[in-house]
C-alpha positions in Angstrom: 9.4 -29.6 5.6 12.5 -28.7 7.7 12.9 -26.4 10.6 14.0 -23.5 8.4 10.8 -23.6 6.2 8.2 -21.5 7.9 5.4 -19.5 6.4 7.4 -16.3 7.3 10.6 -17.5 5.5 8.4 -18.5 2.5 6.9 -15.0 2.5 10.3 -13.4 2.7 11.5 -15.6 -0.2 8.6 -14.3 -2.3 9.3 -10.7 -1.2 12.9 -11.0 -2.3 11.9 -12.7 -5.6 9.5 -9.9 -6.4 12.1 -7.2 -5.5 14.6 -8.9 -7.7 12.1 -9.1 -10.5 11.2 -5.5 -10.3 14.9 -4.5 -10.2 15.3 -6.4 -13.5 12.4 -4.5 -15.0 13.8 -1.1 -13.9 17.3 -2.1 -15.3 15.6 -3.0 -18.6 13.8 0.3 -18.7 17.1 2.1 -18.2 18.8 0.0 -20.8 16.2 1.1 -23.3 16.2 4.8 -22.5 17.3 5.6 -26.1 15.2 2.9 -27.9 12.6 4.6 -30.1 9.1 3.5 -29.2 10.1 1.7 -26.0 7.5 2.0 -23.2 8.4 1.7 -19.5 7.1 -1.4 -17.7 6.7 -2.1 -14.0 4.8 -4.3 -11.6 2.4 -3.2 -8.9 4.7 -4.3 -6.0 2.2 -4.0 -3.2 -0.6 -5.8 -5.1 1.7 -8.5 -6.3 3.0 -9.1 -2.8 -0.5 -9.3 -1.4 -1.5 -11.8 -4.1 1.7 -13.9 -3.5 0.9 -14.0 0.2 -2.6 -15.2 -0.3 -1.6 -18.1 -2.6 0.1 -21.3 -1.9 3.9 -20.9 -1.6 4.4 -24.0 -3.7 2.9 -22.3 -6.7 5.4 -20.3 -8.8 5.1 -16.5 -8.6 4.1 -14.9 -11.9 4.0 -11.1 -11.5 2.0 -9.2 -14.0 4.1 -6.8 -16.0 2.3 -3.7 -17.1 3.2 -0.7 -19.2 3.5 2.4 -17.2 0.9 5.0 -18.3 0.9 8.7 -17.8 4.6 9.3 -18.4 5.7 12.0 -20.8 6.4 10.6 -24.2 9.3 11.9 -26.2 8.9 12.5 -30.0 10.4 9.1 -30.7 7.7 7.4 -28.7 9.9 6.4 -25.8 8.5 7.3 -22.3 11.4 6.2 -20.1 12.0 8.8 -17.4 15.5 8.7 -15.9 14.4 10.3 -12.6 11.5 7.9 -12.1 13.6 4.9 -12.9 16.4 6.1 -10.6 13.9 6.5 -7.8 12.5 3.0 -8.4 16.0 1.6 -8.5 16.8 3.1 -5.1 13.4 2.1 -3.6 13.7 -1.5 -4.9 17.3 -1.8 -3.5 16.0 -0.6 -0.1 13.2 -3.1 -0.2 15.6 -5.9 -1.1 18.0 -4.9 1.7 15.1 -4.8 4.2 14.0 -8.3 3.0 17.5 -9.7 3.5 17.7 -8.1 7.0 14.3 -9.6 8.0 15.4 -13.0 6.6 18.6 -12.9 8.6 16.7 -12.0 11.7 14.3 -14.9 11.2 17.1 -17.4 10.6 18.9 -16.1 13.7 15.6 -16.6 15.7 15.3 -20.1 14.4 18.9 -20.9 15.2 18.5 -19.6 18.8 15.4 -21.7 19.2 17.4 -24.8 18.1 20.3 -24.0 20.4 17.9 -23.5 23.4 16.3 -26.9 22.6 19.7 -28.6 22.6 20.8 -27.0 25.9 
């Protein structure tokens, strides 16, 4: 373990991984907007994040992908909703940006602690 590996940085790493994973799912949904029979998928972000924070950070994260129920299905069986996916895309981008800002802040805090220790 080095000075940069704290439980908070490990949590933020999981947070960013989950946000990236969700972004991939949303992009996949949008890519399949015209695919007959395609069903939207997503992860329960808050639940997955809570699960990830309770488990050992050495274990790989395996978010559970689920079909999204309750969306209006078109006659071809596809239920991708452009408005929903656009909102999720924006929300996930904001979550990722927030995670990066928090990680930067934590690394700056660690760096300042190291500099104070040297001085």
